[in-house]
N, C-alpha and C positions, 0 to 999 in steps of 0.2 A: 957253806952256811950263808943264808940270806936273811937280813933283817929288813922289815918293811914298815914304813910309817906313812899313814894316810893323812891328808889334810884337804881342806876346801869344802867340807860339809857346812850346812847351815839351814836357815829357814828361808823359803822362797814361796812366792805365790804361784798358783797353777798357771801354766803357760810360760813361766820364767825359765832361766837357765842357771846351771851351776857347773863348775869345772872342778873335779876331784883330781888330786895328784897323789902319787905314791912314790916316796923316795926310798931307794934301796941301798943297802951297804952289803959288801960281800963280793967275792970275786966271781961268783957263778951267775950274776944277774944277766949278763949278755948271753949266757948259755941256757937261759931259762925261758920257757913259754910263760906267759903271764895272763892273769885273769882278774876280773872283778866279779864279786858275788854280793848278794845283799840278803838281809834278814829283816823282814817286817815283823811288827809285834804279833806274837802268837803263831808265827809261821816258821817253817823250816828255811834254812839258808838256801838260796837259789842262785843259779848261774845268771850272770848279766851279759858279760862280754869277754872275749878272749883274743889274744894276739900271739902270733908265732914268734919264734926266737928272732927272726930277721925283721919282723914288723910288716912283712909283705902280705901276710894273711891275717884277716880278722873275721870274727864270727860273733853273732849276737843272739840273745833270746828273742823270740818273736815279739814279746811284749815291749821291747825297747828298740827294735829294728827301725831305722829311719829317724830316730830321735837321739840316740846316743852314739858317740864315736869314741873308740879306744885308740890310743896311740902310745908309742914308746920312743924314748931317746936313749939309746944304749951308751952314748958318750956321757950323758948326765946321770945315768942310772935311775931314770924316772919312767913311770907309766901314768898316763892320764886318762880320765873318762870325762868327755864333754857331754853334758846332759842338757838337751833342749826340749822345749814343749813339755815341761814337767807336769805330771799329774799327781793328784793326791795319793793314788795307789803306788807311786814311786817312793813314798815315805818308808824309810828303812835305815838300818845301819849298813853301810857299804864297806866291804873288805877287799883289799887287793891280795893276790896270792901268786906264788911262784911255783913252777913245776920244773925243777932243774933237770937238765939233760933232755928235755922234750923239745922237739923241733917245732911241731905244730901247736901243741897244747890240747886242751880238753875242756868239755863243759861239765865234767864229773868232779865234784868236790873232792872225792877221795884221791884223785890223781895229784893234788897239790900238796906239797910238803911244807911250805912256809906261808904264814899268814900275818897280815898286819892286825892292829888292835881294833880297827874299824873307825868310821867317822859317820856321824848322824846326819841324815838328810831328811828334812821335814818339808812337805809341800802342802800349803794351805789352800783350801778351796775358796 
């Protein structure tokens, strides 16, 4: 079992930065691949970034590549999403998710078993 709690969302101007953090409890965190997803108003939830169990492999949606960076600290049971050069179209509720037992992870929402409650990110133009 993994419980996930996101923080760090807020309101920022276009071009600015935010850092999201997700704190996890549960013994399977270090054995889980992790991901960040987002849901914009009126849209389906979409993949943003993923990181392998070890943290050595990361992958991103094309829309955020070069602007966002995912990282994890297995000693602290946290995963972060550094978001730079934010755009109004990045406005969404952001969720962290865990895929226990997976080494590499996935961009498929259905592969993730545990989800946080989400944190709102609003980017003004």
